[in-house]
N, CA and C atoms of all chains as a GROMACS GRO file, in nm:
protein
  615
    1MET      N    1   1.430   1.721   1.030
    1MET     CA    2   1.425   1.581   0.986
    1MET      C    3   1.291   1.546   0.926
    2THR      N    4   1.186   1.609   0.975
    2THR     CA    5   1.055   1.580   0.917
    2THR      C    6   1.045   1.633   0.774
    3THR      N    7   1.129   1.734   0.741
    3THR     CA    8   1.130   1.781   0.602
    3THR      C    9   1.182   1.671   0.511
    4ALA      N   10   1.291   1.605   0.552
    4ALA     CA   11   1.345   1.494   0.472
    4ALA      C   12   1.242   1.382   0.461
    5ALA      N   13   1.169   1.357   0.570
    5ALA     CA   14   1.067   1.252   0.565
    5ALA      C   15   0.956   1.288   0.467
    6LEU      N   16   0.919   1.417   0.466
    6LEU     CA   17   0.815   1.458   0.371
    6LEU      C   18   0.863   1.447   0.227
    7VAL      N   19   0.992   1.476   0.204
    7VAL     CA   20   1.046   1.461   0.068
    7VAL      C   21   1.045   1.315   0.025
    8LEU      N   22   1.084   1.226   0.116
    8LEU     CA   23   1.082   1.083   0.083
    8LEU      C   24   0.940   1.034   0.057
    9LEU      N   25   0.846   1.081   0.138
    9LEU     CA   26   0.706   1.045   0.115
    9LEU      C   27   0.657   1.097  -0.020
   10ALA      N   28   0.705   1.216  -0.059
   10ALA     CA   29   0.664   1.270  -0.188
   10ALA      C   30   0.719   1.187  -0.303
   11ILE      N   31   0.843   1.138  -0.288
   11ILE     CA   32   0.900   1.053  -0.393
   11ILE      C   33   0.818   0.924  -0.406
   12GLY      N   34   0.789   0.861  -0.292
   12GLY     CA   35   0.708   0.740  -0.295
   12GLY      C   36   0.570   0.763  -0.352
   13GLY      N   37   0.508   0.873  -0.312
   13GLY     CA   38   0.375   0.905  -0.363
   13GLY      C   39   0.375   0.934  -0.512
   14PHE      N   40   0.486   0.992  -0.559
   14PHE     CA   41   0.497   1.015  -0.703
   14PHE      C   42   0.506   0.882  -0.779
   15GLY      N   43   0.578   0.786  -0.721
   15GLY     CA   44   0.582   0.654  -0.783
   15GLY      C   45   0.446   0.589  -0.789
   16PHE      N   46   0.372   0.598  -0.679
   16PHE     CA   47   0.236   0.542  -0.678
   16PHE      C   48   0.147   0.611  -0.780
   17LEU      N   49   0.160   0.744  -0.787
   17LEU     CA   50   0.074   0.820  -0.878
   17LEU      C   51   0.104   0.785  -1.024
   18LEU      N   52   0.234   0.769  -1.054
   18LEU     CA   53   0.272   0.734  -1.191
   18LEU      C   54   0.220   0.595  -1.226
   19ARG      N   55   0.226   0.504  -1.129
   19ARG     CA   56   0.175   0.369  -1.156
   19ARG      C   57   0.023   0.370  -1.169
   20ALA      N   58  -0.043   0.458  -1.093
   20ALA     CA   59  -0.189   0.467  -1.107
   20ALA      C   60  -0.228   0.527  -1.241
   21ILE      N   61  -0.144   0.613  -1.297
   21ILE     CA   62  -0.174   0.668  -1.429
   21ILE      C   63  -0.139   0.568  -1.537
   22LEU      N   64  -0.020   0.506  -1.527
   22LEU     CA   65   0.029   0.421  -1.634
   22LEU      C   66  -0.033   0.282  -1.636
   23GLY      N   67  -0.068   0.233  -1.514
   23GLY     CA   68  -0.091   0.092  -1.491
   23GLY      C   69  -0.175   0.023  -1.596
   24PRO      N   70  -0.130  -0.084  -1.654
   24PRO     CA   71  -0.203  -0.142  -1.766
   24PRO      C   72  -0.338  -0.198  -1.727
   25SER      N   73  -0.353  -0.250  -1.608
   25SER     CA   74  -0.482  -0.309  -1.571
   25SER      C   75  -0.544  -0.230  -1.457
   26LEU      N   76  -0.672  -0.260  -1.432
   26LEU     CA   77  -0.743  -0.190  -1.326
   26LEU      C   78  -0.689  -0.230  -1.188
   27ALA      N   79  -0.642  -0.354  -1.176
   27ALA     CA   80  -0.588  -0.397  -1.047
   27ALA      C   81  -0.461  -0.322  -1.011
   28ASP      N   82  -0.378  -0.293  -1.113
   28ASP     CA   83  -0.258  -0.211  -1.089
   28ASP      C   84  -0.295  -0.075  -1.034
   29ARG      N   85  -0.393  -0.015  -1.097
   29ARG     CA   86  -0.434   0.118  -1.052
   29ARG      C   87  -0.491   0.114  -0.912
   30LEU      N   88  -0.564   0.006  -0.883
   30LEU     CA   89  -0.625  -0.006  -0.751
   30LEU      C   90  -0.519  -0.021  -0.642
   31VAL      N   91  -0.419  -0.103  -0.667
   31VAL     CA   92  -0.312  -0.121  -0.569
   31VAL      C   93  -0.235   0.010  -0.551
   32ALA      N   94  -0.212   0.081  -0.661
   32ALA     CA   95  -0.138   0.206  -0.651
   32ALA      C   96  -0.216   0.312  -0.576
   33VAL      N   97  -0.347   0.317  -0.596
   33VAL     CA   98  -0.428   0.415  -0.524
   33VAL      C   99  -0.434   0.379  -0.375
   34ASP      N  100  -0.432   0.250  -0.346
   34ASP     CA  101  -0.427   0.207  -0.206
   34ASP      C  102  -0.298   0.256  -0.138
   35GLY      N  103  -0.186   0.240  -0.209
   35GLY     CA  104  -0.061   0.292  -0.156
   35GLY      C  105  -0.060   0.443  -0.145
   36LEU      N  106  -0.128   0.509  -0.236
   36LEU     CA  107  -0.136   0.656  -0.233
   36LEU      C  108  -0.216   0.702  -0.112
   37VAL      N  109  -0.322   0.629  -0.079
   37VAL     CA  110  -0.401   0.663   0.040
   37VAL      C  111  -0.317   0.648   0.167
   38VAL      N  112  -0.239   0.539   0.173
   38VAL     CA  113  -0.151   0.521   0.288
   38VAL      C  114  -0.048   0.633   0.295
   39THR      N  115   0.003   0.674   0.179
   39THR     CA  116   0.101   0.783   0.177
   39THR      C  117   0.040   0.914   0.224
   40ILE      N  118  -0.084   0.940   0.185
   40ILE     CA  119  -0.150   1.063   0.229
   40ILE      C  120  -0.170   1.061   0.381
   41PHE      N  121  -0.212   0.945   0.432
   41PHE     CA  122  -0.227   0.931   0.577
   41PHE      C  123  -0.095   0.960   0.649
   42LEU      N  124   0.013   0.900   0.598
   42LEU     CA  125   0.143   0.919   0.663
   42LEU      C  126   0.189   1.063   0.653
   43ALA      N  127   0.160   1.129   0.540
   43ALA     CA  128   0.202   1.269   0.526
   43ALA      C  129   0.126   1.358   0.622
   44VAL      N  130  -0.002   1.328   0.645
   44VAL     CA  131  -0.078   1.407   0.742
   44VAL      C  132  -0.021   1.389   0.882
   45VAL      N  133   0.014   1.264   0.918
   45VAL     CA  134   0.069   1.239   1.052
   45VAL      C  135   0.204   1.308   1.068
   46VAL      N  136   0.289   1.301   0.964
   46VAL     CA  137   0.421   1.365   0.972
   46VAL      C  138   0.406   1.516   0.980
   47ARG      N  139   0.308   1.570   0.909
   47ARG     CA  140   0.287   1.714   0.917
   47ARG      C  141   0.242   1.756   1.056
   48SER      N  142   0.157   1.676   1.119
   48SER     CA  143   0.117   1.718   1.252
   48SER      C  144   0.225   1.693   1.356
   49ILE      N  145   0.315   1.599   1.331
   49ILE     CA  146   0.433   1.588   1.418
   49ILE      C  147   0.520   1.712   1.400
   50ARG      N  148   0.533   1.757   1.276
   50ARG     CA  149   0.620   1.870   1.245
   50ARG      C  150   0.569   2.000   1.307
   51THR      N  151   0.438   2.024   1.298
   51THR     CA  152   0.387   2.149   1.350
   51THR      C  153   0.341   2.138   1.495
   52GLY      N  154   0.333   2.017   1.550
   52GLY     CA  155   0.283   2.002   1.685
   52GLY      C  156   0.134   2.028   1.698
   53ASN      N  157   0.065   2.027   1.587
   53ASN     CA  158  -0.075   2.064   1.583
   53ASN      C  159  -0.155   1.939   1.547
   54ASP      N  160  -0.248   1.899   1.629
   54ASP     CA  161  -0.313   1.771   1.604
   54ASP      C  162  -0.455   1.787   1.553
   55LEU      N  163  -0.481   1.895   1.485
   55LEU     CA  164  -0.614   1.910   1.427
   55LEU      C  165  -0.634   1.825   1.302
   56ASP      N  166  -0.526   1.789   1.236
   56ASP     CA  167  -0.536   1.716   1.110
   56ASP      C  168  -0.558   1.566   1.128
   57ILE      N  169  -0.548   1.519   1.252
   57ILE     CA  170  -0.552   1.375   1.274
   57ILE      C  171  -0.688   1.317   1.240
   58ASP      N  172  -0.792   1.399   1.257
   58ASP     CA  173  -0.925   1.354   1.217
   58ASP      C  174  -0.931   1.324   1.068
   59VAL      N  175  -0.864   1.411   0.991
   59VAL     CA  176  -0.856   1.388   0.846
   59VAL      C  177  -0.788   1.255   0.817
   60ALA      N  178  -0.680   1.226   0.890
   60ALA     CA  179  -0.608   1.101   0.867
   60ALA      C  180  -0.695   0.981   0.899
   61LEU      N  181  -0.773   0.992   1.006
   61LEU     CA  182  -0.862   0.882   1.045
   61LEU      C  183  -0.966   0.855   0.937
   62ILE      N  184  -1.026   0.963   0.886
   62ILE     CA  185  -1.128   0.946   0.782
   62ILE      C  186  -1.067   0.892   0.654
   63VAL      N  187  -0.947   0.939   0.620
   63VAL     CA  188  -0.881   0.890   0.499
   63VAL      C  189  -0.852   0.741   0.510
   64ALA      N  190  -0.812   0.696   0.629
   64ALA     CA  191  -0.786   0.554   0.649
   64ALA      C  192  -0.913   0.471   0.628
   65PHE      N  193  -1.025   0.520   0.682
   65PHE     CA  194  -1.152   0.449   0.662
   65PHE      C  195  -1.192   0.443   0.516
   66VAL      N  196  -1.196   0.561   0.453
   66VAL     CA  197  -1.246   0.571   0.316
   66VAL      C  198  -1.156   0.493   0.219
   67GLY      N  199  -1.025   0.491   0.247
   67GLY     CA  200  -0.934   0.416   0.161
   67GLY      C  201  -0.966   0.269   0.159
   68PHE      N  202  -0.994   0.212   0.276
   68PHE     CA  203  -1.028   0.070   0.279
   68PHE      C  204  -1.160   0.043   0.208
   69LEU      N  205  -1.258   0.130   0.230
   69LEU     CA  206  -1.388   0.108   0.165
   69LEU      C  207  -1.375   0.117   0.014
   70SER      N  208  -1.299   0.215  -0.036
   70SER     CA  209  -1.288   0.231  -0.180
   70SER      C  210  -1.210   0.116  -0.242
   71THR      N  211  -1.108   0.067  -0.173
   71THR     CA  212  -1.034  -0.046  -0.227
   71THR      C  213  -1.120  -0.171  -0.233
   72THR      N  214  -1.202  -0.191  -0.131
   72THR     CA  215  -1.292  -0.306  -0.132
   72THR      C  216  -1.393  -0.298  -0.246
   73ALA      N  217  -1.450  -0.180  -0.264
   73ALA     CA  218  -1.546  -0.162  -0.374
   73ALA      C  219  -1.478  -0.182  -0.509
   74GLY      N  220  -1.356  -0.132  -0.522
   74GLY     CA  221  -1.283  -0.152  -0.648
   74GLY      C  222  -1.248  -0.296  -0.672
   75ALA      N  223  -1.220  -0.372  -0.565
   75ALA     CA  224  -1.189  -0.514  -0.583
   75ALA      C  225  -1.312  -0.590  -0.632
   76ARG      N  226  -1.430  -0.554  -0.578
   76ARG     CA  227  -1.552  -0.616  -0.630
   76ARG      C  228  -1.571  -0.583  -0.777
   77PHE      N  229  -1.538  -0.460  -0.812
   77PHE     CA  230  -1.555  -0.416  -0.950
   77PHE      C  231  -1.462  -0.492  -1.044
   78VAL      N  232  -1.336  -0.511  -1.001
   78VAL     CA  233  -1.242  -0.589  -1.082
   78VAL      C  234  -1.291  -0.732  -1.098
   79GLU      N  235  -1.346  -0.788  -0.988
   79GLU     CA  236  -1.390  -0.926  -0.994
   79GLU      C  237  -1.506  -0.944  -1.090
   80ARG      N  238  -1.595  -0.846  -1.095
   80ARG     CA  239  -1.713  -0.860  -1.179
   80ARG      C  240  -1.683  -0.825  -1.324
   81ARG      N  241  -1.607  -0.720  -1.344
   81ARG     CA  242  -1.592  -0.666  -1.479
   81ARG      C  243  -1.466  -0.718  -1.549
   82GLY      N  244  -1.366  -0.753  -1.472
   82GLY     CA  245  -1.240  -0.796  -1.532
   82GLY      C  246  -1.142  -0.682  -1.538
   83GLY      N  247  -1.019  -0.722  -1.573
   83GLY     CA  248  -0.904  -0.635  -1.560
   83GLY      C  249  -0.906  -0.506  -1.632
   84MET      N  250   1.585   1.324   2.367
   84MET     CA  251   1.583   1.178   2.354
   84MET      C  252   1.456   1.133   2.281
   85THR      N  253   1.342   1.183   2.327
   85THR     CA  254   1.217   1.146   2.262
   85THR      C  255   1.211   1.198   2.119
   86GLU      N  256   1.264   1.318   2.099
   86GLU     CA  257   1.264   1.374   1.964
   86GLU      C  258   1.353   1.292   1.871
   87THR      N  259   1.465   1.244   1.923
   87THR     CA  260   1.552   1.160   1.840
   87THR      C  261   1.481   1.031   1.799
   88ILE      N  262   1.411   0.970   1.895
   88ILE     CA  263   1.339   0.846   1.862
   88ILE      C  264   1.232   0.873   1.757
   89VAL      N  265   1.159   0.984   1.774
   89VAL     CA  266   1.054   1.019   1.678
   89VAL      C  267   1.112   1.044   1.540
   90ASP      N  268   1.227   1.117   1.536
   90ASP     CA  269   1.290   1.144   1.406
   90ASP      C  270   1.333   1.015   1.337
   91VAL      N  271   1.394   0.926   1.413
   91VAL     CA  272   1.441   0.800   1.352
   91VAL      C  273   1.324   0.718   1.300
   92LEU      N  274   1.216   0.709   1.378
   92LEU     CA  275   1.099   0.632   1.333
   92LEU      C  276   1.038   0.692   1.208
   93VAL      N  277   1.027   0.825   1.205
   93VAL     CA  278   0.967   0.891   1.089
   93VAL      C  279   1.053   0.872   0.965
   94ILE      N  280   1.184   0.886   0.980
   94ILE     CA  281   1.271   0.871   0.863
   94ILE      C  282   1.269   0.728   0.810
   95ILE      N  283   1.272   0.630   0.900
   95ILE     CA  284   1.271   0.491   0.852
   95ILE      C  285   1.138   0.459   0.782
   96GLY      N  286   1.029   0.508   0.839
   96GLY     CA  287   0.899   0.487   0.775
   96GLY      C  288   0.891   0.552   0.638
   97ALA      N  289   0.944   0.673   0.626
   97ALA     CA  290   0.941   0.741   0.497
   97ALA      C  291   1.029   0.671   0.394
   98VAL      N  292   1.142   0.615   0.441
   98VAL     CA  293   1.227   0.539   0.349
   98VAL      C  294   1.154   0.415   0.297
   99PHE      N  295   1.076   0.352   0.386
   99PHE     CA  296   0.997   0.237   0.339
   99PHE      C  297   0.893   0.278   0.236
  100VAL      N  298   0.831   0.393   0.255
  100VAL     CA  299   0.734   0.439   0.155
  100VAL      C  300   0.802   0.469   0.023
  101MET      N  301   0.922   0.528   0.030
  101MET     CA  302   0.993   0.557  -0.095
  101MET      C  303   1.028   0.428  -0.168
  102ILE      N  304   1.071   0.326  -0.092
  102ILE     CA  305   1.102   0.197  -0.155
  102ILE      C  306   0.976   0.136  -0.217
  103ALA      N  307   0.863   0.152  -0.149
  103ALA     CA  308   0.738   0.100  -0.205
  103ALA      C  309   0.702   0.171  -0.334
  104GLY      N  310   0.723   0.302  -0.339
  104GLY     CA  311   0.694   0.375  -0.462
  104GLY      C  312   0.783   0.334  -0.577
  105LEU      N  313   0.912   0.315  -0.546
  105LEU     CA  314   1.002   0.270  -0.652
  105LEU      C  315   0.967   0.130  -0.699
  106GLY      N  316   0.928   0.043  -0.604
  106GLY     CA  317   0.886  -0.090  -0.642
  106GLY      C  318   0.759  -0.090  -0.726
  107ALA      N  319   0.668   0.001  -0.696
  107ALA     CA  320   0.546   0.013  -0.777
  107ALA      C  321   0.580   0.056  -0.918
  108LEU      N  322   0.686   0.132  -0.934
  108LEU     CA  323   0.722   0.172  -1.070
  108LEU      C  324   0.799   0.063  -1.142
  109ARG      N  325   0.887  -0.008  -1.070
  109ARG     CA  326   0.985  -0.091  -1.137
  109ARG      C  327   0.940  -0.234  -1.161
  110LEU      N  328   0.856  -0.289  -1.074
  110LEU     CA  329   0.827  -0.432  -1.083
  110LEU      C  330   0.729  -0.461  -1.195
  111HIS      N  331   0.712  -0.590  -1.228
  111HIS     CA  332   0.662  -0.620  -1.361
  111HIS      C  333   0.521  -0.672  -1.370
  112ASP      N  334   0.459  -0.718  -1.263
  112ASP     CA  335   0.318  -0.754  -1.275
  112ASP      C  336   0.244  -0.721  -1.146
  113VAL      N  337   0.116  -0.753  -1.144
  113VAL     CA  338   0.030  -0.705  -1.035
  113VAL      C  339   0.075  -0.760  -0.901
  114TYR      N  340   0.109  -0.888  -0.898
  114TYR     CA  341   0.145  -0.949  -0.770
  114TYR      C  342   0.276  -0.895  -0.718
  115ALA      N  343   0.372  -0.870  -0.805
  115ALA     CA  344   0.500  -0.815  -0.759
  115ALA      C  345   0.483  -0.673  -0.708
  116ARG      N  346   0.401  -0.595  -0.778
  116ARG     CA  347   0.376  -0.458  -0.730
  116ARG      C  348   0.303  -0.459  -0.597
  117MET      N  349   0.209  -0.553  -0.584
  117MET     CA  350   0.136  -0.564  -0.459
  117MET      C  351   0.227  -0.605  -0.345
  118HIS      N  352   0.322  -0.692  -0.376
  118HIS     CA  353   0.422  -0.733  -0.278
  118HIS      C  354   0.501  -0.613  -0.229
  119ALA      N  355   0.545  -0.529  -0.320
  119ALA     CA  356   0.624  -0.412  -0.280
  119ALA      C  357   0.539  -0.313  -0.203
  120ILE      N  358   0.423  -0.279  -0.257
  120ILE     CA  359   0.345  -0.169  -0.200
  120ILE      C  360   0.289  -0.206  -0.064
  121THR      N  361   0.228  -0.323  -0.054
  121THR     CA  362   0.152  -0.353   0.067
  121THR      C  363   0.242  -0.375   0.188
  122LYS      N  364   0.346  -0.454   0.170
  122LYS     CA  365   0.430  -0.484   0.287
  122LYS      C  366   0.502  -0.359   0.334
  123ALA      N  367   0.560  -0.285   0.242
  123ALA     CA  368   0.638  -0.168   0.282
  123ALA      C  369   0.549  -0.061   0.343
  124SER      N  370   0.428  -0.042   0.287
  124SER     CA  371   0.346   0.064   0.344
  124SER      C  372   0.287   0.022   0.478
  125THR      N  373   0.267  -0.109   0.500
  125THR     CA  374   0.220  -0.152   0.632
  125THR      C  375   0.326  -0.126   0.738
  126ILE      N  376   0.452  -0.156   0.706
  126ILE     CA  377   0.560  -0.128   0.802
  126ILE      C  378   0.572   0.021   0.825
  127ALA      N  379   0.555   0.101   0.721
  127ALA     CA  380   0.564   0.246   0.737
  127ALA      C  381   0.451   0.298   0.825
  128VAL      N  382   0.331   0.240   0.810
  128VAL     CA  383   0.220   0.280   0.897
  128VAL      C  384   0.251   0.251   1.042
  129VAL      N  385   0.310   0.134   1.069
  129VAL     CA  386   0.344   0.101   1.207
  129VAL      C  387   0.447   0.200   1.262
  130LEU      N  388   0.553   0.227   1.184
  130LEU     CA  389   0.660   0.314   1.235
  130LEU      C  390   0.614   0.456   1.255
  131ILE      N  391   0.548   0.515   1.154
  131ILE     CA  392   0.509   0.655   1.167
  131ILE      C  393   0.391   0.668   1.264
  132GLY      N  394   0.306   0.567   1.273
  132GLY     CA  395   0.202   0.570   1.375
  132GLY      C  396   0.260   0.566   1.515
  133ALA      N  397   0.366   0.487   1.534
  133ALA     CA  398   0.433   0.487   1.665
  133ALA      C  399   0.496   0.622   1.693
  134ALA      N  400   0.556   0.684   1.591
  134ALA     CA  401   0.617   0.815   1.610
  134ALA      C  402   0.512   0.919   1.647
  135GLY      N  403   0.397   0.916   1.579
  135GLY     CA  404   0.291   1.011   1.614
  135GLY      C  405   0.233   0.986   1.751
  136THR      N  406   0.224   0.858   1.790
  136THR     CA  407   0.173   0.827   1.923
  136THR      C  408   0.268   0.876   2.032
  137ILE      N  409   0.398   0.867   2.003
  137ILE     CA  410   0.495   0.918   2.102
  137ILE      C  411   0.493   1.070   2.104
  138SER      N  412   0.487   1.131   1.986
  138SER     CA  413   0.516   1.274   1.978
  138SER      C  414   0.398   1.364   2.012
  139LEU      N  415   0.278   1.328   1.969
  139LEU     CA  416   0.167   1.422   1.984
  139LEU      C  417   0.112   1.418   2.127
  140ASP      N  418   0.037   1.522   2.161
  140ASP     CA  419  -0.016   1.531   2.297
  140ASP      C  420  -0.160   1.483   2.305
  141ASP      N  421  -0.249   1.556   2.237
  141ASP     CA  422  -0.391   1.526   2.252
  141ASP      C  423  -0.438   1.421   2.154
  142GLY      N  424  -0.384   1.424   2.033
  142GLY     CA  425  -0.436   1.336   1.930
  142GLY      C  426  -0.366   1.203   1.921
  143ARG      N  427  -0.292   1.163   2.025
  143ARG     CA  428  -0.210   1.043   2.010
  143ARG      C  429  -0.294   0.918   1.999
  144TRP      N  430  -0.407   0.914   2.066
  144TRP     CA  431  -0.487   0.791   2.056
  144TRP      C  432  -0.562   0.784   1.926
  145LYS      N  433  -0.588   0.902   1.867
  145LYS     CA  434  -0.646   0.900   1.732
  145LYS      C  435  -0.546   0.847   1.631
  146VAL      N  436  -0.418   0.889   1.646
  146VAL     CA  437  -0.315   0.836   1.556
  146VAL      C  438  -0.301   0.686   1.574
  147ALA      N  439  -0.302   0.641   1.700
  147ALA     CA  440  -0.288   0.498   1.724
  147ALA      C  441  -0.406   0.420   1.667
  148LEU      N  442  -0.525   0.476   1.679
  148LEU     CA  443  -0.644   0.408   1.625
  148LEU      C  444  -0.639   0.401   1.473
  149ALA      N  445  -0.601   0.514   1.410
  149ALA     CA  446  -0.596   0.514   1.264
  149ALA      C  447  -0.487   0.422   1.212
  150ALA      N  448  -0.371   0.419   1.280
  150ALA     CA  449  -0.263   0.331   1.237
  150ALA      C  450  -0.301   0.185   1.255
  151LEU      N  451  -0.371   0.155   1.364
  151LEU     CA  452  -0.417   0.017   1.385
  151LEU      C  453  -0.517  -0.024   1.278
  152LEU      N  454  -0.605   0.071   1.245
  152LEU     CA  455  -0.704   0.046   1.140
  152LEU      C  456  -0.637   0.016   1.006
  153LEU      N  457  -0.538   0.098   0.970
  153LEU     CA  458  -0.468   0.073   0.843
  153LEU      C  459  -0.386  -0.054   0.851
  154PHE      N  460  -0.330  -0.082   0.968
  154PHE     CA  461  -0.249  -0.203   0.983
  154PHE      C  462  -0.334  -0.328   0.963
  155ILE      N  463  -0.460  -0.322   1.002
  155ILE     CA  464  -0.548  -0.437   0.981
  155ILE      C  465  -0.604  -0.438   0.839
  156THR      N  466  -0.647  -0.321   0.790
  156THR     CA  467  -0.722  -0.322   0.665
  156THR      C  468  -0.635  -0.324   0.540
  157ALA      N  469  -0.513  -0.273   0.544
  157ALA     CA  470  -0.432  -0.269   0.422
  157ALA      C  471  -0.397  -0.410   0.370
  158PRO      N  472  -0.352  -0.505   0.455
  158PRO     CA  473  -0.328  -0.640   0.401
  158PRO      C  474  -0.455  -0.710   0.354
  159SER      N  475  -0.568  -0.687   0.423
  159SER     CA  476  -0.690  -0.755   0.377
  159SER      C  477  -0.741  -0.693   0.247
  160ALA      N  478  -0.721  -0.564   0.228
  160ALA     CA  479  -0.756  -0.503   0.100
  160ALA      C  480  -0.669  -0.558  -0.012
  161ALA      N  481  -0.540  -0.577   0.018
  161ALA     CA  482  -0.452  -0.634  -0.083
  161ALA      C  483  -0.490  -0.778  -0.115
  162HIS      N  484  -0.536  -0.850  -0.012
  162HIS     CA  485  -0.582  -0.987  -0.035
  162HIS      C  486  -0.703  -0.988  -0.128
  163LEU      N  487  -0.795  -0.894  -0.104
  163LEU     CA  488  -0.913  -0.885  -0.191
  163LEU      C  489  -0.873  -0.855  -0.335
  164ILE      N  490  -0.780  -0.761  -0.352
  164ILE     CA  491  -0.738  -0.727  -0.488
  164ILE      C  492  -0.668  -0.846  -0.553
  165GLY      N  493  -0.591  -0.922  -0.472
  165GLY     CA  494  -0.522  -1.038  -0.527
  165GLY      C  495  -0.618  -1.143  -0.576
  166ARG      N  496  -0.723  -1.171  -0.495
  166ARG     CA  497  -0.823  -1.268  -0.539
  166ARG      C  498  -0.896  -1.220  -0.663
  167ALA      N  499  -0.930  -1.091  -0.664
  167ALA     CA  500  -1.002  -1.037  -0.779
  167ALA      C  501  -0.916  -1.040  -0.904
  168ALA      N  502  -0.787  -1.009  -0.891
  168ALA     CA  503  -0.699  -1.009  -1.007
  168ALA      C  504  -0.674  -1.150  -1.056
  169TYR      N  505  -0.678  -1.249  -0.965
  169TYR     CA  506  -0.662  -1.387  -1.010
  169TYR      C  507  -0.782  -1.432  -1.091
  170GLY      N  508  -0.900  -1.393  -1.046
  170GLY     CA  509  -1.020  -1.439  -1.115
  170GLY      C  510  -1.054  -1.360  -1.239
  171ALA      N  511  -1.004  -1.237  -1.250
  171ALA     CA  512  -1.045  -1.151  -1.361
  171ALA      C  513  -0.974  -1.189  -1.490
  172GLU      N  514  -1.039  -1.155  -1.598
  172GLU     CA  515  -0.980  -1.182  -1.729
  172GLU      C  516  -0.897  -1.062  -1.773
  173GLY      N  517  -0.797  -1.090  -1.852
  173GLY     CA  518  -0.727  -0.982  -1.918
  173GLY      C  519  -0.619  -0.913  -1.838
  174ILE      N  520  -0.581  -0.971  -1.724
  174ILE     CA  521  -0.471  -0.914  -1.647
  174ILE      C  522  -0.348  -0.999  -1.670
  175ASP      N  523  -0.237  -0.936  -1.699
  175ASP     CA  524  -0.115  -1.007  -1.733
  175ASP      C  525  -0.048  -1.052  -1.605
  176LEU      N  526  -0.070  -1.176  -1.566
  176LEU     CA  527  -0.007  -1.229  -1.445
  176LEU      C  528   0.104  -1.323  -1.484
  177ARG      N  529   0.199  -1.336  -1.394
  177ARG     CA  530   0.309  -1.427  -1.419
  177ARG      C  531   0.326  -1.514  -1.296
  178ILE      N  532   0.280  -1.637  -1.306
  178ILE     CA  533   0.286  -1.728  -1.192
  178ILE      C  534   0.394  -1.830  -1.220
  179ASP      N  535   0.500  -1.824  -1.141
  179ASP     CA  536   0.610  -1.918  -1.159
  179ASP      C  537   0.585  -2.042  -1.075
  180GLY      N  538   0.616  -2.158  -1.129
  180GLY     CA  539   0.605  -2.280  -1.054
  180GLY      C  540   0.461  -2.326  -1.040
  181ALA      N  541   0.430  -2.385  -0.925
  181ALA     CA  542   0.298  -2.444  -0.905
  181ALA      C  543   0.195  -2.336  -0.878
  182ASP      N  544   0.073  -2.360  -0.924
  182ASP     CA  545  -0.037  -2.268  -0.902
  182ASP      C  546  -0.121  -2.323  -0.788
  183ASP      N  547  -0.083  -2.287  -0.665
  183ASP     CA  548  -0.144  -2.350  -0.548
  183ASP      C  549  -0.290  -2.312  -0.530
  184LEU      N  550  -0.325  -2.191  -0.570
  184LEU     CA  551  -0.463  -2.148  -0.551
  184LEU      C  552  -0.557  -2.229  -0.639
  185ALA      N  553  -0.512  -2.265  -0.760
  185ALA     CA  554  -0.596  -2.348  -0.846
  185ALA      C  555  -0.616  -2.486  -0.785
  186VAL      N  556  -0.513  -2.539  -0.721
  186VAL     CA  557  -0.527  -2.668  -0.654
  186VAL      C  558  -0.626  -2.657  -0.538
  187ALA      N  559  -0.614  -2.546  -0.465
  187ALA     CA  560  -0.704  -2.528  -0.350
  187ALA      C  561  -0.847  -2.506  -0.393
  188LEU      N  562  -0.865  -2.441  -0.507
  188LEU     CA  563  -1.001  -2.418  -0.556
  188LEU      C  564  -1.055  -2.537  -0.632
  189GLY      N  565  -0.971  -2.637  -0.662
  189GLY     CA  566  -1.015  -2.752  -0.737
  189GLY      C  567  -1.033  -2.724  -0.884
  190GLU      N  568  -0.962  -2.622  -0.934
  190GLU     CA  569  -0.976  -2.588  -1.075
  190GLU      C  570  -0.859  -2.644  -1.154
  191GLU      N  571  -0.863  -2.614  -1.280
  191GLU     CA  572  -0.764  -2.673  -1.368
  191GLU      C  573  -0.630  -2.602  -1.365
  192GLY      N  574  -0.633  -2.479  -1.327
  192GLY     CA  575  -0.509  -2.402  -1.324
  192GLY      C  576  -0.529  -2.273  -1.398
  193HIS      N  577  -0.447  -2.178  -1.363
  193HIS     CA  578  -0.460  -2.048  -1.426
  193HIS      C  579  -0.417  -2.058  -1.571
  194GLU      N  580  -0.487  -1.988  -1.656
  194GLU     CA  581  -0.461  -2.007  -1.799
  194GLU      C  582  -0.326  -1.951  -1.842
  195ARG      N  583  -0.274  -1.857  -1.763
  195ARG     CA  584  -0.144  -1.800  -1.795
  195ARG      C  585  -0.031  -1.865  -1.719
  196ALA      N  586  -0.061  -1.978  -1.652
  196ALA     CA  587   0.043  -2.037  -1.568
  196ALA      C  588   0.152  -2.102  -1.650
  197ASP      N  589   0.119  -2.155  -1.766
  197ASP     CA  590   0.219  -2.229  -1.842
  197ASP      C  591   0.248  -2.162  -1.977
  198THR      N  592   0.212  -2.038  -1.993
  198THR     CA  593   0.235  -1.975  -2.123
  198THR      C  594   0.375  -1.918  -2.136
  199ASP      N  595   0.438  -1.886  -2.025
  199ASP     CA  596   0.572  -1.825  -2.036
  199ASP      C  597   0.676  -1.916  -1.971
  200SER      N  598   0.670  -2.042  -2.007
  200SER     CA  599   0.766  -2.135  -1.949
  200SER      C  600   0.902  -2.124  -2.017
  201ASP      N  601   0.911  -2.041  -2.121
  201ASP     CA  602   1.040  -2.035  -2.192
  201ASP      C  603   1.139  -1.940  -2.126
  202ASP      N  604   1.089  -1.836  -2.056
  202ASP     CA  605   1.184  -1.739  -2.004
  202ASP      C  606   1.160  -1.712  -1.855
  203ASP      N  607   1.147  -1.818  -1.777
  203ASP     CA  608   1.130  -1.793  -1.635
  203ASP      C  609   1.263  -1.802  -1.563
  204GLY      N  610   1.354  -1.721  -1.606
  204GLY     CA  611   1.485  -1.723  -1.544
  204GLY      C  612   1.491  -1.641  -1.416
  205GLY      N  613   1.397  -1.545  -1.400
  205GLY     CA  614   1.404  -1.457  -1.287
  205GLY      C  615   1.334  -1.515  -1.168
   0.00000   0.00000   0.00000
């Protein structure tokens, strides 16, 4: 079942990635990258559920932190520079 | 029993992420995409974080901490992007009806608020 979950996460992440590439404005790209960070976090958690190995959870924790910081910095950048 | 609960939580969370990805592709402006992405991925974080907390042995509190962190920070990050996109120039926004933020800020209104009054059927 975790294989099906990983496939669904890959479909969602592909949508985010396409929107981050296509997105007409910087805010679109920023929101899409935010969703991509969440998807990466979820994929790491699902993978460690699948293998029963919890070494990757540290990676998920750091990704969660860095994702919020980068989104905040990007929001300041959008506010100052424009779309 | 526990494995069934974990499987169901993981599958429902992944379905929410897939819906968020499709919404990011299909919807038409920044706020609509933000609506799809942020809400669905927050629910997915809660569900898959609960599944990891149930399923894992040693790292369960790390999963719970990271999921709680994302549960708090993802909506506030989206709020920041929303404010920035409202104030920035050159972003194609579509605000139907009243522009409440302009009233709250005491401004005149968003410049794109009344430009597409001809086709607001959706």
